[in-house]
Every structure is written in C-alpha cells, then in structure tokens.
C-alpha positions in Angstrom: -143.6 0.4 155.3 -146.9 0.7 157.5 -148.4 -3.2 157.1 -149.1 -5.8 154.1 -152.6 -6.4 153.6 -153.3 -9.9 155.4 -156.2 -11.8 156.8 -156.4 -13.1 160.3 -156.4 -11.5 163.7 -155.0 -8.0 162.3 -157.4 -7.8 159.4 -160.1 -5.5 161.2 -157.0 -2.4 161.0 -157.3 -2.7 157.5 -161.2 -2.7 157.5 -160.9 0.2 159.6 -158.5 2.0 157.1 -160.9 1.3 153.8 -163.6 3.0 155.9 -161.8 6.2 155.9 -160.7 7.0 152.0 -158.4 9.9 151.8 -158.9 10.2 147.8 -155.5 12.0 146.9 -152.2 13.2 148.7 -150.1 15.6 147.5 -146.3 14.5 146.6 -143.3 16.6 144.9 -144.0 16.7 141.7 -147.8 15.7 141.5 -150.9 14.4 143.1 -150.9 10.8 144.7 -154.5 9.0 144.0 -155.7 5.6 142.9 -153.9 4.3 139.6 -151.0 6.5 140.2 -147.6 4.7 139.2 -145.1 5.3 142.0 -141.7 3.8 143.3 -141.3 2.2 146.5 -138.7 3.8 149.1 -139.3 2.3 152.5 -137.4 3.9 155.4 -134.1 2.7 156.5 -133.7 -0.1 158.7 -136.7 -2.4 157.9 -136.8 -5.8 157.3 -136.3 -8.3 154.5 -139.8 -7.5 152.8 -138.5 -3.8 152.8 -135.9 -4.4 151.6 -137.1 -6.7 148.6 -139.9 -3.8 147.9 -137.3 -1.1 147.5 -136.9 0.2 144.4 -139.9 -1.3 142.8 -142.7 0.1 140.8 -146.3 0.0 142.1 -150.2 1.1 141.4 -151.6 3.0 143.8 -155.2 1.2 144.6 -156.2 3.5 147.4 -155.4 6.0 150.0 -156.9 5.7 153.6 -156.6 7.5 156.9 -156.8 6.0 160.0 -158.6 7.1 163.1 -155.6 9.0 164.6 -155.1 10.7 161.0 -152.5 8.7 159.5 -152.7 8.5 156.2 -152.1 4.8 154.6 -151.4 4.3 150.5 -152.5 0.7 149.6 -150.5 -0.4 146.5 -149.9 -3.7 144.5 -146.6 -4.3 142.9 -147.1 -3.5 139.1 -145.5 -7.2 138.0 -147.5 -8.8 140.9 -149.0 -11.7 138.6 -151.7 -11.4 141.0 -152.7 -7.7 140.3 -155.3 -8.6 137.4 -157.3 -10.7 139.7 -158.7 -7.2 141.2 -160.9 -7.9 144.5 -160.9 -11.7 144.0 -157.3 -11.8 144.9 -155.6 -12.9 148.6 -155.0 -9.5 150.7 -151.5 -10.4 150.9 -150.9 -9.0 147.2 -151.4 -5.4 148.8 -148.8 -3.3 150.8 -149.2 -0.3 152.9 -146.8 2.8 152.4 -146.7 6.3 154.3 -146.4 8.9 151.4 -143.0 9.7 152.2 -142.1 6.5 151.3 -143.3 6.8 147.9 -141.8 8.5 144.6 -144.4 9.6 141.8 -142.2 8.4 138.4 -142.5 10.6 135.4 -143.0 9.0 132.5 -139.9 9.6 130.2 -137.6 9.0 134.1 -139.4 5.7 134.6 -138.2 4.5 131.0 -134.6 4.8 131.5 -134.4 3.7 135.1 -133.7 0.2 135.9 -133.4 -1.5 139.3 -129.6 -2.7 140.8 -128.4 -4.6 143.5 -125.4 -4.0 145.5 -124.9 -7.0 147.8 -122.0 -7.1 150.3 -120.7 -10.9 151.2 -118.5 -12.1 154.1 -117.8 -12.5 157.9 -116.7 -9.5 159.7 -115.3 -11.8 162.2 -112.6 -13.5 159.8 -110.1 -10.4 159.3 -110.2 -9.8 155.5 -113.3 -11.9 155.3 -115.2 -8.8 156.2 -114.3 -6.6 152.9 -117.4 -7.0 151.2 -119.6 -6.0 154.2 -117.2 -2.9 155.1 -117.6 -1.7 151.5 -121.5 -1.7 151.9 -121.1 0.2 155.0 -119.8 2.8 153.2 -121.9 2.9 150.6 -124.9 3.3 152.8 -123.0 6.6 154.4 -124.4 8.9 151.8 -127.4 8.9 150.0 -127.8 6.4 146.6 -129.7 7.2 143.3 -133.2 6.0 142.9 -133.0 2.0 141.6 -130.1 1.3 143.5 -130.4 -1.0 146.7 -127.4 -1.8 148.7 -127.5 -4.5 151.4 -125.1 -6.3 153.6 -125.9 -9.8 153.7 -122.9 -11.3 155.4 -122.9 -14.9 155.8 -127.1 -15.2 154.7 -126.4 -16.7 151.6 -130.1 -17.8 151.5 -131.1 -14.4 151.9 -129.0 -13.2 149.3 -130.1 -16.3 146.8 -133.8 -15.0 147.2 -132.9 -10.8 146.9 -131.2 -11.8 143.8 -134.4 -13.5 142.0 -136.4 -10.1 143.3 -136.9 -8.6 139.6 -133.1 -6.8 139.5 -132.1 -5.5 136.2 -128.5 -6.0 137.3 -126.6 -7.2 140.6 -123.0 -6.6 141.8 -122.0 -8.7 144.3 -118.6 -7.5 146.8 -116.5 -10.1 148.2 -113.0 -11.4 148.6 -111.5 -12.5 145.1 -108.2 -14.7 145.8 -106.5 -14.4 142.5 -102.7 -14.6 143.2 -102.8 -11.0 142.9 -101.1 -8.3 145.5 -103.1 -7.9 148.3 -105.5 -5.0 148.0 -105.7 -5.5 144.5 -109.2 -4.8 143.1 -111.2 -7.0 140.5 -114.2 -6.0 138.3 -115.5 -9.6 136.8 -118.5 -10.5 135.0 -120.0 -13.7 136.6 -121.1 -16.4 134.4 -125.0 -17.7 134.9 -125.1 -20.9 136.7 -125.1 -24.2 134.8 -128.5 -25.2 136.3 -127.2 -28.5 138.1 -128.7 -28.7 141.3 -127.1 -28.1 144.8 -128.1 -28.4 148.3 -129.3 -25.3 149.7 -127.5 -24.0 153.0 -128.0 -20.5 154.1 -124.4 -20.1 155.1 -122.8 -21.0 152.0 -121.4 -17.6 150.3 -119.4 -18.1 147.3 -121.1 -16.4 144.5 -121.3 -19.1 142.6 -123.0 -21.1 145.0 -125.3 -18.2 145.9 -125.9 -17.9 142.3 -126.8 -21.5 142.0 -128.9 -21.7 145.1 -130.9 -18.4 143.4 -131.1 -20.2 139.9 -133.2 -22.9 141.8 -135.6 -20.1 143.4 -136.4 -18.0 140.0 -134.9 -16.1 137.6 -131.5 -14.2 137.7 -130.9 -10.6 137.1 -129.2 -10.5 133.4 -126.1 -8.9 134.3 -124.1 -10.6 137.0 -121.0 -8.7 138.2 -118.0 -9.1 140.9 -116.1 -6.4 142.8 -113.4 -8.2 144.7 -110.4 -7.9 146.4 -107.3 -9.8 146.6 -106.9 -10.6 150.3 -103.8 -11.1 152.1 -103.1 -14.9 152.1 -102.0 -15.5 156.0 -105.0 -13.5 157.3 -107.7 -15.2 155.0 -110.3 -16.4 157.5 -108.2 -15.3 160.6 -110.0 -15.0 163.5 -110.3 -11.0 164.1 -112.4 -8.3 162.8 -109.2 -6.2 162.0 -108.6 -6.3 158.5 -105.3 -6.4 156.9 -103.8 -2.5 156.1 -103.9 -3.6 152.1 -107.2 -4.7 152.3 -108.3 -2.2 154.4 -106.9 0.6 152.2 -109.2 -0.8 149.2 -112.2 -0.6 151.0 -112.8 3.1 150.0 -111.5 2.7 146.3 -113.8 -0.4 146.0 -117.0 1.4 147.3 -116.2 4.1 144.4 -115.8 2.1 142.0 -119.4 0.2 143.2 -121.3 3.8 142.7 -119.7 4.2 139.6 -120.7 0.8 138.3 -124.2 1.4 139.8 -124.9 4.8 138.6 -123.9 3.4 135.1 -125.8 0.3 135.2 -129.3 1.8 136.3 -129.5 3.8 133.3 -128.6 1.3 130.6 
C-alpha cells in the first residue's frame, strides 16, 4: 500500500498528488478509473493494516501521479460507513495503492467470492505448539486464490481478535487440539459462537475460544468459524524446543492441504 489518507505533517504529500490527476490506468481485464470497483491485493510483507485490507472490495475515488511519475490510486473501502459522507469525511477513510495492488472485479465473479481468513496459532519455541504456525508457512509457499487471507498470528491473541472482526465470511483457525487421540491425528471442528460473557483482554491468550470471545467484544465475527487441529504428543506439549515431534511434524503437510481445500470451498459457497 502506498500510503493512507491522513492529516498532519505528511498531508502535503497527498495535496501534491491530488494536483496531478492521471485520470485512468489500464489493468488486466479493463480500465481503472474513478468509480471502478476493485479488490485490494497489498504486496506481501506489509503491516497489520495491509493484512486487514487484503481481499476487501473498494471503490476508486481518484488516480494521482506524484512528481516522480509514480501512480497512486485512492480508494475507499466499499463497506466503510463513512464512505457516503464524500468530501466531508475524515481523510483517514481513504487509502492509496499502486495499480499492481488492485484487481478489477468482474460482476459475476464478485457475487460468488467470499473472504476467508486462515489463522495460524502457536508458539514456535514450545515444541508441538508451533504446529499452526508451520502449517501457515506451508500455505504461504504457494499462491493462494483471491479472497483467502493467510496469516501467522503466533501468540498475538489481540491481533487475531481484531482480524476476526474485519468483515470475513469465514475463518479457519489452525492450532493444536488435544482430544485424547493418537499424536498427529487431524481434526476438523466447527467452533461455537461465543456466549458473550465478558473476559479480560490479554494479548497473549491464544486458546481459540478465548480469542473468539475477545473478538466478539470488538465487533462481529464471521458466521463460519472452523478449527483444523492436531493431536499433540502428550509429553511434548509446551516443551522448550523449536522441534516438533515426528508425529506432529508429519501432520503439517496434510493439514496444509486440508486447509487449502477447505478455504477454497468456503470462498465460493
């Protein structure tokens, strides 16, 4: 993402761009201009805001060219409640992207596409607890279909809670799931919506149900909540090691394939 709209010391940068309108830009599949509806595809390696905006539908408000010839496309998120305020809204409602971070949306494709969050949970320094993180790494080794956002949240419970209320249609959490089975067994479970009982917000609490409860206090959760879990080796749960047991390590690739297939189905339901 180039830069969000904002007030303050950097506002002059936006004023400079606004004075150099480029009008329209050609993209694969059509022309980008004011009013065009696009899907946001920030470059890998961005910040939490990039992650939150990935896959969102936005409307182009303007196309600007800076003094060096760089093109910056100003967009507003389609479901932003401040969008209808037009020029009266706060500048922070507007975001700037490079053209190659945007994708034109054919009308028939847009109706079918749903946003799916895949979240890896775990601590890589605690043996088998790094399972969810490793599964996400495998998923990120290959391109993913549009609409699927994959992220390693590690032990950042509050970050995951905020991501879960980011307008996704479904979420798949990937974590250990001790259920008394054989080490390395994989489980697919549907998670219940939280009861609504208040809890203390702790950014390092990463039990799926605790995180979901945290998220429910912040906004609206996805209607579909799933967990792909792995049975750990009992004597290696939370042991101080960066190595998973052979049984759990062997389950990483099958779990990645399961999540990829599941996320692909969820995005077109």
